[in-house]
N, CA, C and O atoms as a MOPAC input file, in Angstrom:
PM7 MOZYME 1SCF
protein

 N    -10.04300 1    15.39400 1    10.05000 1
 C     -9.86200 1    14.06900 1    11.37700 1
 C     -9.98800 1    14.17000 1    12.60000 1
 O     -8.96700 1    14.08500 1    13.28300 1
 N    -11.06400 1    14.34600 1    13.13600 1
 C    -11.28500 1    14.05000 1    14.26300 1
 C    -11.83200 1    12.71000 1    15.46600 1
 O    -12.33000 1    11.62700 1    15.15900 1
 N    -11.58500 1    13.15000 1    16.63800 1
 C    -12.35000 1    12.08700 1    17.00400 1
 C    -11.57000 1    10.84500 1    16.88100 1
 O    -10.40100 1    10.96500 1    16.51400 1
 N    -12.21200 1     9.21300 1    17.22600 1
 C    -11.21000 1     8.25200 1    17.63700 1
 C    -11.97200 1     7.72500 1    16.10600 1
 O    -12.89900 1     8.11100 1    15.39400 1
 N    -10.82500 1     6.46100 1    16.10600 1
 C    -10.91400 1     5.81300 1    14.61300 1
 C    -10.86200 1     4.09900 1    15.17000 1
 O    -10.82500 1     3.68600 1    16.32900 1
 N    -10.87400 1     3.33600 1    13.89300 1
 C    -10.65300 1     1.83500 1    14.21700 1
 C     -9.49000 1     1.52900 1    15.45900 1
 O     -8.43300 1     2.15800 1    15.49900 1
 N     -9.90800 1     0.30700 1    16.61300 1
 C     -9.31900 1     0.52800 1    17.04700 1
 C     -9.09800 1     1.42300 1    18.76400 1
 O     -8.36900 1     1.02100 1    19.67100 1
 N     -9.91700 1     2.60600 1    18.78500 1
 C     -9.79300 1     3.34400 1    19.26900 1
 C     -8.56200 1     4.66900 1    19.08800 1
 O     -8.30900 1     5.60800 1    19.84300 1
 N     -8.04200 1     4.32800 1    17.94200 1
 C     -6.45300 1     5.39100 1    17.48300 1
 C     -7.13500 1     6.58300 1    17.01500 1
 O     -8.31100 1     6.54300 1    16.65400 1
 N     -6.43300 1     7.65000 1    17.00900 1
 C     -6.75000 1     8.56400 1    15.93300 1
 C     -6.65100 1     8.17500 1    15.00000 1
 O     -6.00200 1     7.15800 1    14.75700 1
 N     -7.57800 1     9.20700 1    13.73100 1
 C     -7.33000 1     8.58700 1    12.45700 1
 C     -5.90900 1     8.68700 1    11.82100 1
 O     -5.73000 1     7.80000 1    10.98600 1
 N     -4.56100 1     9.75900 1    12.03900 1
 C     -3.68100 1     9.47200 1    11.16200 1
 C     -2.77000 1     8.42200 1    11.78400 1
 O     -1.59200 1     8.41000 1    11.42900 1
 N     -3.21200 1     7.52700 1    12.69100 1
 C     -2.30200 1     6.69000 1    13.40100 1
 C     -3.26100 1     5.57300 1    12.93700 1
 O     -2.53100 1     4.64700 1    12.58400 1
 N     -4.30100 1     5.29200 1    12.80400 1
 C     -4.75400 1     4.45400 1    12.49900 1
 C     -4.41100 1     3.95500 1    10.82700 1
 O     -4.07200 1     2.88000 1    10.33300 1
 N     -4.69800 1     5.36800 1    10.24600 1
 C     -4.31500 1     5.19900 1     9.11600 1
 C     -3.04900 1     4.60900 1     8.28500 1
 O     -3.03100 1     3.99800 1     7.21600 1
 N     -2.03200 1     4.99600 1     9.12400 1
 C     -0.34600 1     5.11900 1     9.02400 1
 C     -0.27700 1     3.36900 1     9.40700 1
 O      0.57900 1     2.68500 1     8.84700 1
 N     -1.03300 1     2.88200 1    10.17700 1
 C     -1.12700 1     1.38300 1    10.21200 1
 C     -1.73200 1     0.61700 1     9.50400 1
 O     -1.85100 1    -0.59100 1     9.71100 1
 N     -2.06100 1     1.06800 1     8.83500 1
 C     -2.82700 1     0.50000 1     7.36200 1
 C     -1.55100 1    -0.10400 1     7.00700 1
 O     -1.37400 1    -1.30900 1     7.18600 1
 N     -0.42100 1     0.84000 1     6.39200 1
 C      0.38700 1     0.11600 1     5.92600 1
 C      1.43900 1    -0.74000 1     6.66000 1
 O      2.42500 1    -1.23200 1     6.10900 1
 N      1.16400 1    -0.84600 1     7.79200 1
 C      2.33500 1    -1.44100 1     8.90200 1
 C      2.73800 1    -2.85900 1     7.88600 1
 O      3.86900 1    -2.91000 1     7.40300 1
 N      2.04500 1    -3.63100 1     7.69600 1
 C      2.15900 1    -5.30800 1     7.52400 1
 C      1.78600 1    -5.50900 1     6.24700 1
 O      1.47400 1    -6.62400 1     5.82900 1
 N      1.78900 1    -3.69100 1     5.01700 1
 C      1.40400 1    -4.28500 1     3.95600 1
 C     -0.16300 1    -4.17800 1     3.64100 1
 O     -0.87500 1    -3.27200 1     4.07300 1
 N     -0.63700 1    -5.32000 1     2.75800 1
 C     -1.68600 1    -5.39000 1     2.13600 1
 C     -2.49000 1    -5.86900 1     3.61100 1
 O     -3.46700 1    -5.31200 1     4.11100 1
 N     -1.82300 1    -6.96200 1     4.07900 1
 C     -2.25700 1    -7.52700 1     5.31400 1
 C     -2.85400 1    -6.47000 1     6.14800 1
 O     -4.07700 1    -6.53800 1     6.02900 1
 N     -2.34700 1    -5.11700 1     7.28000 1
 C     -3.10600 1    -4.11600 1     7.44300 1
 C     -4.04100 1    -3.56300 1     7.02500 1
 O     -5.03500 1    -3.13500 1     7.61100 1
 N     -3.67000 1    -3.54100 1     5.65200 1
 C     -4.68200 1    -2.85800 1     4.88600 1
 C     -5.98700 1    -2.70600 1     4.81200 1
 O     -6.76100 1    -1.74900 1     4.80300 1
 N     -6.13100 1    -4.74600 1     4.72300 1
 C     -7.54600 1    -5.40700 1     4.77400 1
 C     -8.04400 1    -5.23000 1     6.10500 1
 O     -9.22700 1    -4.89700 1     6.17200 1
 N     -7.20600 1    -5.42600 1     7.55000 1
 C     -7.69600 1    -5.26900 1     8.85900 1
 C     -8.57200 1    -4.17900 1     8.83800 1
 O     -9.80200 1    -4.18600 1     8.88800 1
 N     -7.38900 1    -2.75800 1     8.71500 1
 C     -7.87800 1    -1.64300 1     9.02300 1
 C     -9.46300 1    -1.56700 1     7.85900 1
 O    -10.45300 1    -1.04100 1     8.36700 1
 N     -9.55200 1    -1.93600 1     6.83000 1
 C    -10.57800 1    -1.47400 1     5.90800 1
 C    -11.83700 1    -2.07100 1     6.26600 1
 O    -12.84800 1    -1.41800 1     6.00700 1
 N    -11.99000 1    -3.53400 1     6.98000 1
 C    -12.84500 1    -3.89100 1     7.50600 1
 C    -13.51500 1    -3.65900 1     8.46200 1
 O    -14.67800 1    -4.02600 1     8.62800 1
 N    -12.85900 1    -3.02800 1     9.18900 1
 C    -12.97900 1    -3.07900 1    10.57700 1
 C    -13.09300 1    -1.30500 1    10.76400 1
 O    -13.51600 1    -0.65200 1    11.71900 1
 N    -12.61800 1    -0.92700 1     9.64300 1
 C    -13.09700 1     0.99200 1    10.18000 1
 C    -14.45800 1     0.87900 1     9.12500 1
 O    -14.52600 1     0.04400 1     8.22300 1
 N    -15.40400 1     1.78100 1     9.39400 1
 C    -16.87900 1     2.13000 1     9.01800 1
 C    -17.12500 1     3.31300 1     8.50300 1
 O    -17.93100 1     3.60800 1     7.62100 1
 N    -16.22400 1     4.13500 1     9.22900 1
 C    -17.09800 1     5.49300 1     9.29100 1
 C    -15.73600 1     6.35200 1     8.30000 1
 O    -15.92300 1     6.79800 1     7.16800 1
 N    -14.59500 1     6.41300 1     8.94800 1
 C    -13.57000 1     7.36900 1     8.88900 1
 C    -13.12500 1     7.21500 1     7.36100 1
 O    -12.50600 1     6.20500 1     7.02600 1
 N    -13.44200 1     8.22900 1     6.41600 1
 C    -12.64600 1     8.23700 1     5.01300 1
 C    -11.18500 1     7.64000 1     4.68000 1
 O    -10.58700 1     6.71200 1     4.13500 1
 N    -11.00600 1     9.16000 1     5.58900 1
 C     -9.18800 1     9.22400 1     5.34800 1
 C     -8.76600 1     7.96500 1     5.91400 1
 O     -7.64300 1     7.80400 1     5.43800 1
 N     -9.02100 1     7.00400 1     6.64300 1
 C     -8.68300 1     5.87300 1     7.47000 1
 C     -9.06600 1     4.93400 1     6.08400 1
 O     -8.29900 1     4.14400 1     5.53300 1
 N    -10.20300 1     5.19000 1     5.76200 1
 C    -10.42200 1     3.86200 1     4.58400 1
 C     -9.92800 1     3.87900 1     3.23700 1
 O     -9.99000 1     2.97200 1     2.40700 1
 N     -9.43000 1     5.02300 1     3.12400 1
 C     -8.54600 1     5.78600 1     1.85500 1
 C     -7.14500 1     4.96000 1     2.19900 1
 O     -6.90800 1     3.85200 1     1.71800 1
 N     -6.60000 1     5.39000 1     2.75000 1
 C     -5.23900 1     4.91400 1     2.95700 1
 C     -5.03800 1     2.70300 1     3.26500 1
 O     -4.21200 1     1.90800 1     2.81600 1
 N     -6.44200 1     2.48400 1     4.35100 1
 C     -6.39100 1     1.55900 1     3.95300 1
 C     -6.23800 1     0.66900 1     2.78300 1
 O     -5.37900 1    -0.21200 1     2.75100 1
 N     -7.25300 1     0.94700 1     1.60900 1
 C     -7.40000 1     0.48800 1     0.32200 1
 C     -6.46100 1     0.58100 1    -0.44200 1
 O     -6.17200 1    -0.23300 1    -1.31900 1
 N     -5.69400 1     1.94300 1    -0.08600 1
 C     -3.95000 1     2.21600 1    -0.82600 1
 C     -3.16100 1     1.73100 1    -0.16800 1
 O     -2.12500 1     2.23500 1    -0.60200 1
 N     -2.85400 1     0.98700 1     0.72000 1
 C     -2.00400 1    -0.07900 1     1.12400 1
 C     -2.56900 1    -1.38400 1     0.43400 1
 O     -1.80000 1    -2.19300 1    -0.08500 1
 N     -4.08200 1    -1.58000 1     0.44800 1
 C     -4.01900 1    -3.27400 1    -0.28600 1
 C     -4.01100 1    -2.84800 1    -1.99100 1
 O     -4.17000 1    -3.79900 1    -2.75600 1
 N     -3.90800 1    -2.04900 1    -2.35100 1
 C     -3.64700 1    -1.67600 1    -3.72900 1
 C     -2.01300 1    -1.60100 1    -4.09400 1
 O     -1.51400 1    -2.04500 1    -5.12800 1
 N     -1.41100 1    -1.04100 1    -3.17600 1
 C     -0.00700 1    -0.96300 1    -3.44400 1
 C      0.92000 1    -2.00800 1    -3.33800 1
 O      1.75400 1    -2.40200 1    -4.15400 1
 N      0.54500 1    -2.54400 1    -1.77800 1
 C      1.55400 1    -3.39600 1    -1.31900 1
 C      0.61300 1    -4.95700 1    -1.96300 1
 O      0.78700 1    -5.93500 1    -1.23600 1
 N     -0.06100 1    -5.13500 1    -2.87300 1
 C     -0.85300 1    -6.16100 1    -3.04200 1
 C     -0.55900 1    -6.42500 1    -4.59300 1
 O     -0.48400 1    -7.50000 1    -5.18700 1
 N     -0.41900 1    -5.16400 1    -5.05000 1
 C      0.30300 1    -5.02100 1    -6.41800 1
 C      1.65300 1    -5.51800 1    -6.31600 1
 O      1.90000 1    -6.69000 1    -6.59700 1
 N      2.46300 1    -4.78800 1    -5.96900 1
 C      3.66900 1    -5.43000 1    -5.60600 1
 C      4.33100 1    -6.72400 1    -5.18900 1
 O      5.52500 1    -7.00900 1    -5.28800 1
 N      3.14400 1    -7.60400 1    -4.60800 1
 C      3.56700 1    -8.75200 1    -4.03300 1
 C      3.11800 1    -9.72300 1    -5.46500 1
 O      3.65200 1   -10.79100 1    -5.76600 1
 N      2.29900 1    -9.22000 1    -6.02700 1
 C      1.56800 1    -9.86600 1    -7.33800 1
 C      2.53000 1    -9.56700 1    -8.17300 1
 O      2.47800 1   -10.32200 1    -9.14400 1
 N      3.84400 1    -8.40500 1    -8.27400 1
 C      4.67100 1    -8.72800 1    -9.27400 1
 C      5.90200 1    -9.25100 1    -8.99600 1
 O      6.76200 1    -9.63700 1    -9.78800 1
 N      5.91300 1    -9.22700 1    -7.60400 1
 C      7.30000 1   -10.36000 1    -7.31700 1
 C      6.61200 1   -11.88900 1    -7.57200 1
 O      7.44600 1   -12.79000 1    -7.65900 1
 N      5.69700 1   -12.14700 1    -7.65600 1
 C      5.19700 1   -13.84100 1    -7.66000 1
 C      5.45100 1   -14.04200 1    -9.49500 1
 O      5.90000 1   -14.98300 1   -10.14800 1
 N      5.04600 1   -12.99200 1    -9.80100 1
 C      5.30900 1   -13.14000 1   -11.39500 1
 C      6.45900 1   -13.04200 1   -11.93000 1
 O      6.93000 1   -13.81600 1   -12.76200 1
 N      7.15500 1   -11.72600 1   -11.30600 1
 C      9.09300 1   -11.64700 1   -11.82100 1
 C      9.84000 1   -13.34200 1   -12.44000 1
 O     10.52300 1   -13.55800 1   -13.44100 1
 N      9.37400 1   -14.24600 1   -11.41600 1
 C     10.44400 1   -15.12700 1   -11.72200 1
 C     10.05900 1   -15.73900 1   -13.29900 1
 O     10.77300 1   -16.58000 1   -13.84400 1
 N      9.10900 1   -15.30900 1   -13.78400 1
 C      8.62500 1   -15.89500 1   -14.91200 1
 C     10.12700 1   -15.23600 1   -16.04300 1
 O     10.67100 1   -15.99000 1   -16.84900 1
 N     10.43600 1   -14.18600 1   -15.91000 1
 C     11.61800 1   -13.75000 1   -16.53100 1
 C     12.62800 1   -14.66800 1   -16.54900 1
 O     13.24500 1   -14.55500 1   -17.60800 1
 N     13.15400 1   -15.68500 1   -15.72000 1
 C     13.92700 1   -16.49100 1   -15.82700 1
 C     14.19200 1   -17.23200 1   -16.58800 1
 O     15.33300 1   -17.69100 1   -16.64900 1
 N     12.95200 1   -17.68900 1   -17.65100 1
 C     12.83400 1   -18.60900 1   -18.94100 1
 C     13.53500 1   -17.91300 1   -19.85400 1
 O     14.40800 1   -18.59700 1   -20.38900 1
 N     13.45000 1   -16.51000 1   -20.32200 1
 C     14.55900 1   -15.57300 1   -21.29000 1
 C     15.94700 1   -15.89400 1   -21.30500 1
 O     16.77600 1   -15.59100 1   -20.44700 1
 N     16.20500 1   -16.83000 1   -22.84300 1
 C     17.63700 1   -17.11100 1   -22.56500 1
 C     18.73700 1   -15.72700 1   -22.31100 1
 O     18.40900 1   -14.55000 1   -22.46100 1
 N     19.97100 1   -16.17700 1   -21.93300 1
 C     20.98900 1   -15.43600 1   -21.90100 1
 C     20.76300 1   -14.40600 1   -20.86400 1
 O     21.71600 1   -14.33000 1   -20.08800 1
 N     19.65700 1   -13.47700 1   -20.57800 1
 C     19.13600 1   -12.20100 1   -19.47400 1
 C     18.43300 1   -12.48000 1   -18.79100 1
 O     18.12400 1   -11.63100 1   -17.95500 1
 N     17.77700 1   -13.80500 1   -18.74100 1
 C     16.27100 1   -13.78300 1   -17.74800 1
 C     17.09100 1   -14.04000 1   -16.29200 1
 O     16.48600 1   -13.97100 1   -15.22200 1
 N     18.49400 1   -14.33500 1   -16.36600 1
 C     18.09300 1   -14.25200 1   -14.74700 1
 C     18.90400 1   -13.16100 1   -14.12200 1
 O     19.05600 1   -12.97600 1   -12.91400 1
 N     19.59000 1   -12.20500 1   -15.47700 1
 C     19.79600 1   -10.78400 1   -15.09700 1
 C     18.75300 1   -10.07300 1   -14.91100 1
 O     18.72500 1    -9.40000 1   -13.88100 1
 N     17.83200 1   -10.02700 1   -15.65800 1
 C     16.32000 1    -9.32000 1   -15.93100 1
 C     15.60300 1    -9.56500 1   -14.28500 1
 O     14.91400 1    -8.79600 1   -13.61400 1
 N     15.99400 1   -10.67200 1   -14.05400 1
 C     15.05500 1   -11.14600 1   -12.80900 1
 C     15.77800 1   -10.54300 1   -11.44200 1
 O     15.07100 1   -10.16400 1   -10.50900 1
 N     16.66300 1   -10.50200 1   -11.40000 1
 C     17.67300 1    -9.92600 1   -10.35600 1
 C     17.08500 1    -8.28000 1   -10.28200 1
 O     16.41700 1    -7.75000 1    -9.39400 1
 N     17.59400 1    -7.71900 1   -11.53900 1
 C     17.25200 1    -6.09800 1   -11.49600 1
 C     15.70400 1    -6.34800 1   -11.15900 1
 O     15.59300 1    -6.12800 1    -9.95300 1
 N     14.59500 1    -6.67100 1   -11.63600 1
 C     13.50800 1    -6.17700 1   -11.92300 1
 C     13.16700 1    -6.61200 1    -9.89100 1
 O     12.62000 1    -5.90800 1    -9.04200 1
 N     13.70900 1    -7.86300 1    -9.78200 1
 C     13.31600 1    -8.07800 1    -7.70300 1
 C     14.16900 1    -6.90700 1    -7.21000 1
 O     13.62500 1    -6.22300 1    -6.34200 1
 N     15.15000 1    -6.61300 1    -7.51200 1
 C     16.02500 1    -4.79100 1    -6.76700 1
 C     14.96000 1    -4.08200 1    -7.20200 1
 O     14.19500 1    -4.05800 1    -6.23800 1
 N     14.46300 1    -3.48300 1    -8.11500 1
 C     13.70100 1    -2.50500 1    -8.05700 1
 C     12.41500 1    -3.11600 1    -7.26300 1
 O     12.58500 1    -3.13300 1    -6.04400 1
 N     11.35800 1    -3.54100 1    -7.64500 1
 C     10.66100 1    -3.87600 1    -6.57700 1
 C     11.04200 1    -3.49200 1    -5.36400 1
 O     10.66800 1    -2.36900 1    -5.02600 1
 N     11.85400 1    -4.27300 1    -4.40900 1
 C     12.26100 1    -4.32800 1    -2.95100 1
 C     12.73400 1    -2.55200 1    -2.93300 1
 O     11.96100 1    -1.84900 1    -2.28200 1
 N     13.39300 1    -2.15200 1    -3.29900 1
 C     13.44000 1    -0.68000 1    -3.61000 1
 C     12.67300 1     0.17700 1    -3.43200 1
 O     12.78200 1     0.86700 1    -2.41800 1
 N     11.60100 1     0.41900 1    -4.40500 1
 C      9.93900 1     0.82700 1    -4.70700 1
 C      8.69000 1     0.37000 1    -3.40300 1
 O      7.64600 1     0.84300 1    -2.95500 1
 N      9.65400 1    -0.95300 1    -3.15000 1
 C      8.44300 1    -1.36600 1    -1.56100 1
 C      9.08100 1    -0.76700 1    -0.26900 1
 O      8.48800 1    -0.52700 1     0.78300 1
 N     10.07300 1    -0.62100 1    -0.47800 1
 C      9.99300 1     0.15800 1     1.10600 1
 C     10.53500 1     1.38500 1     0.71900 1
 O     10.81700 1     2.03300 1     1.72700 1
 N     10.86800 1     2.13200 1    -0.57900 1
 C     10.64000 1     3.66100 1    -0.38200 1
 C      8.86400 1     3.85800 1     0.15200 1
 O      8.45000 1     4.44600 1     1.15100 1
 N      8.06200 1     3.12300 1    -0.93800 1
 C      6.88800 1     3.20900 1    -0.56700 1
 C      5.98000 1     2.93200 1     0.39800 1
 O      4.85400 1     3.41500 1     0.51900 1
 N      6.64700 1     1.95000 1     1.23200 1
 C      6.53100 1     1.80200 1     2.80200 1
 C      6.86900 1     2.86200 1     3.72000 1
 O      5.84800 1     3.54900 1     3.74900 1
 N      7.46600 1     3.22800 1     4.25500 1
 C      8.10500 1     4.48000 1     4.65300 1
 C      7.40100 1     5.62300 1     3.91800 1
 O      6.19300 1     5.68000 1     4.15000 1
 N      7.72600 1     6.23600 1     3.36200 1
 C      6.71100 1     7.48500 1     2.55700 1
 C      5.24700 1     7.09900 1     2.90700 1
 O      4.52100 1     8.08400 1     3.04100 1
 N      4.69900 1     6.00500 1     3.07100 1
 C      3.43600 1     6.34800 1     2.99700 1
 C      2.73100 1     6.06300 1     4.35700 1
 O      1.59700 1     6.44300 1     4.64900 1
 N      3.74500 1     5.18900 1     5.30500 1
 C      3.19100 1     5.58800 1     6.69200 1
 C      3.83200 1     7.37900 1     7.23400 1
 O      3.39800 1     8.28300 1     7.94800 1
 N      4.35200 1     7.27700 1     6.87900 1
 C      5.26300 1     9.20800 1     6.97600 1
 C      3.92900 1     9.50000 1     6.55300 1
 O      3.08000 1     9.11600 1     7.35800 1
 N      3.56700 1     9.97100 1     5.69900 1
 C      2.57900 1    10.91000 1     5.50000 1
 C      1.14800 1    10.49500 1     5.58600 1
 O      0.31100 1    11.30000 1     5.18000 1
 N      0.76000 1     9.35700 1     6.05800 1
 C     -0.65700 1     8.90100 1     6.48200 1
 C     -0.42900 1     9.44400 1     8.14000 1
 O     -1.19700 1    10.14200 1     8.80200 1
 N      0.75500 1     8.92700 1     8.49800 1
 C      0.96200 1     9.95400 1    10.41000 1
 C      0.80800 1    11.08900 1    10.29800 1
 O      0.49800 1    11.73300 1    11.30000 1
 N      0.96400 1    11.71500 1     9.08300 1
 C      1.27200 1    13.60700 1     9.39800 1
 C     -0.86900 1    14.10800 1     8.67800 1
 O     -1.28700 1    15.17000 1     8.21700 1
 N     -1.34900 1    13.24500 1     8.84000 1
 C     -2.47300 1    13.13500 1     8.46300 1
 C     -2.70100 1    14.08000 1     6.95100 1
 O     -3.26500 1    15.12900 1     6.63800 1
 N     -2.01200 1    13.16300 1     6.36500 1
 C     -1.94700 1    13.38200 1     4.75400 1
 C     -2.55200 1    12.80300 1     3.60200 1
 O     -2.60800 1    11.59900 1     3.85300 1
 N     -3.06500 1    13.02400 1     2.40400 1
 C     -3.78600 1    12.13300 1     2.10300 1
 C     -2.75000 1    11.75900 1     0.65500 1
 O     -3.54400 1    12.07500 1    -0.23200 1
 N     -1.77600 1    11.39500 1     0.09200 1
 C     -0.74900 1    11.17600 1    -0.66600 1
 C     -1.54000 1    10.09400 1    -1.81800 1
 O     -2.36100 1     9.24400 1    -1.47200 1
 N     -1.27300 1    10.24000 1    -2.68100 1
 C     -2.17700 1     9.30900 1    -3.74600 1
 C     -1.06300 1     9.24000 1    -4.86500 1
 O     -0.64300 1     9.98600 1    -5.74900 1
 N     -0.68900 1     7.47000 1    -4.19600 1
 C      0.23800 1     6.93900 1    -5.20100 1
 C     -0.45800 1     6.77900 1    -6.65600 1
 O     -1.40800 1     6.06700 1    -6.98100 1
 N      0.37200 1     7.72500 1    -7.47000 1
 C     -0.32400 1     7.35500 1    -8.93900 1
 C     -1.03000 1     6.30200 1    -9.35200 1
 O     -0.52300 1     5.19300 1    -9.18400 1
 N     -2.17600 1     6.39300 1    -9.89800 1
 C     -3.35800 1     5.34800 1   -10.38900 1
 C     -3.61800 1     4.72700 1    -9.52800 1
 O     -4.79000 1     4.45500 1    -9.78700 1
 N     -3.40900 1     4.28900 1    -8.68700 1
 C     -3.49300 1     3.66300 1    -7.34600 1
 C     -4.40600 1     4.47400 1    -6.36300 1
 O     -5.58300 1     4.24300 1    -6.08800 1
 N     -3.76400 1     5.27100 1    -5.99300 1
 C     -4.39700 1     6.42900 1    -5.31600 1
 C     -5.58900 1     6.92100 1    -5.99500 1
 O     -6.30000 1     7.52500 1    -5.19200 1
 N     -6.03900 1     6.89200 1    -7.08400 1
 C     -7.41900 1     7.67100 1    -8.04700 1
 C     -8.36800 1     6.66700 1    -7.72600 1
 O     -9.56900 1     6.93300 1    -7.66700 1
 N     -8.07100 1     5.91800 1    -7.58500 1
 C     -8.73900 1     3.98500 1    -7.71900 1
 C     -9.18100 1     4.36100 1    -6.12000 1
 O    -10.14300 1     5.09300 1    -5.89100 1
 N     -8.42200 1     3.81300 1    -5.14300 1
 C     -9.12100 1     3.95200 1    -3.83400 1
 C     -9.48100 1     4.94900 1    -3.66500 1
 O    -10.10200 1     4.94500 1    -2.60200 1
 N     -9.46600 1     6.42100 1    -4.34600 1
 C    -10.59800 1     7.50800 1    -3.66000 1
 C    -11.38600 1     7.47200 1    -4.23800 1
 O    -12.28300 1     8.21400 1    -3.83900 1
 N    -11.69200 1     6.72000 1    -5.45600 1
 C    -13.32800 1     7.00300 1    -6.24000 1
 C    -13.89600 1     5.75300 1    -5.27500 1
 O    -15.12600 1     5.70600 1    -5.23500 1
 N    -13.09900 1     4.59900 1    -4.39000 1
 C    -14.39400 1     3.55400 1    -4.29400 1
 C    -14.36500 1     3.88000 1    -2.95100 1
 O    -15.21300 1     3.18200 1    -2.39500 1
 N    -13.75500 1     4.66100 1    -2.08700 1
 C    -13.90100 1     5.11800 1    -0.94400 1
 C    -15.01500 1     6.44200 1    -1.05600 1
 O    -15.38200 1     6.97000 1    -0.00600 1
 N    -15.47500 1     6.89300 1    -2.23900 1
 C    -16.19400 1     8.03000 1    -2.31900 1
 C    -17.63400 1     7.44800 1    -3.26500 1
 O    -18.57400 1     8.18600 1    -3.56000 1
 N    -17.58900 1     6.74700 1    -3.44300 1
 C    -18.63500 1     5.90400 1    -3.39300 1
 C    -19.93900 1     6.00600 1    -2.80100 1
 O    -20.73500 1     5.07200 1    -2.89700 1

């Protein structure tokens, strides 16, 4: 990890920024960064993690159709998704800025395979 990356930033800062607005900044960084695999990995992992959480948040209201427990289930799932999202967001920004490659289970392996093709 040396030199400059997308926007003339250091790779660790570019990687951290790929998480800042979730999958949106992940897409922007992935499209603009052509060379640095470290930055591209973090950008793709951002897309997969926060894109996946967004899909789950969109689908979660379906739980409300369950009689009696639907509202409670929806509330619990929404709370868990929010907590996971916040913790993942802070941790992934921190580790990327430290220059580390933390692979989120399952998603990190997919991102790594795609970047190394």
